[in-house]
N, C-alpha and C positions, 0 to 999 in steps of 0.2 A: 801681351804680344807687342814687340817693338816694331816700329816702322822702318822699312829699309832706308838706307841713307839717300838713295836716289829719289825716293818718294818725298823725304823731308826736304831735300834740295828743291824739288819741283814745287812744293808748297811755298817755300820761301820766295822763289822767283815769281810765283803767282801773286803773292802778297805785294811784291815790288812792281807788279805790272799795272800800275795806275799812275797817270801823270802827276796828280796832286801829291801822292805819296812820295814819288821821286823828288818833287820840288821841295817838300818838307825836309826830306833827308839832305838834300843839297844845302838848304838853309841852316840845318843843324850841324853841318860840318865845322862851322866856325865857333861852335860852342852852344851851350844851352840857351834857349830862347823862351820868353813867355808866349803864351798862346796869342795874346793881342798883337805881338810883333809878327807872328806867322800870318795872322789874318790880314795885317797891313801889307804884307809882301805877296800874298796869294789872293787873286781875285776869286774868292769863293765865299759862300754864306758860312757864318760861324757854325751852324749845325752840321753842314757838310764836312767842314774841316774837322769838327769833333768826331764824326764817324770815321774819317780816314785816320786820324790819330789813334782812335781806339783799335782799329785793325792793326796798325803798326805796333801798338803797345801789346796787344794779345799775342802777336807773333814774336815778341821779345826783341824787336828791332830798335825800338825807342823805349825810354823810361820817362816817367813823369814824377815830379816832386813839387812840393810847395816851397816857395821862397817868399816869406812874408804873406801878402795877400794874393800873390800871383801863382798860377800853375805854370810850371816850367817843363819843357821837354828837352831831351838830350838823346844823342845816339847811345845805344846800350853798350857799344864797343867800338873802338877805332877801326875795326875790321870792316864796318859798314862803309866808312869813308873810303877804305881801300877798294871795296867792291864797286863803289860809284866811279872811282878813278879807273878801275879796270874796264868798266862799261864804256867810259869816255874813250879810252885807248882803243878798244875793240871797234867802236863806232867810227872813230877817226880812220882806222886802217881799212875798214869795210868801205867807207865812203871814198877813200883815196883809191882803193882798188876799182870801185865802180866808176870813178871819174876817169881812171886810166882806160877802163874798158870802153867807156863812152867816147873818149878821144880816139881810140882805135877804130870804133865803129864809124865815127864821123869821117875819119881819114879814109876808111875803106869806101864809104859812100861817095866821097869827093873824087876818088880815083876811078870809080865805076862809070 
C-alpha cells in the first residue's frame, strides 16, 4: 500500500520541524562537512547531534559517508537547499506583511 503524496510531504515537513535539524541543513548547504565541524558550529551535545543526524539520514534528507577517518554528512539533493531558500523567502514575506500590518495598527491607534 502506497502512502498518499500529501502524507509523505507532511512527514518530510515534520522531520524538518526541529531547530537543530534546520541548522544542520543550513550548514550543509556549503558542501559536505565532518561531524566534528557540525558539533563546533552547533551548541549541542554530540549524542544529541547524532540523534538528529540519524533522523535526517533515515528520512533521506542527508547522506553520510566516510572520508579517511571522518564521518561526513551532505545534503542528499540540491533540492534541500532550494527548500530552505523557499522557507527563507516565505518567512521574509510573512514578516514583511506582519510588519506592515503592525505599522497600520500603530498608525490607527495614534489617530484614535
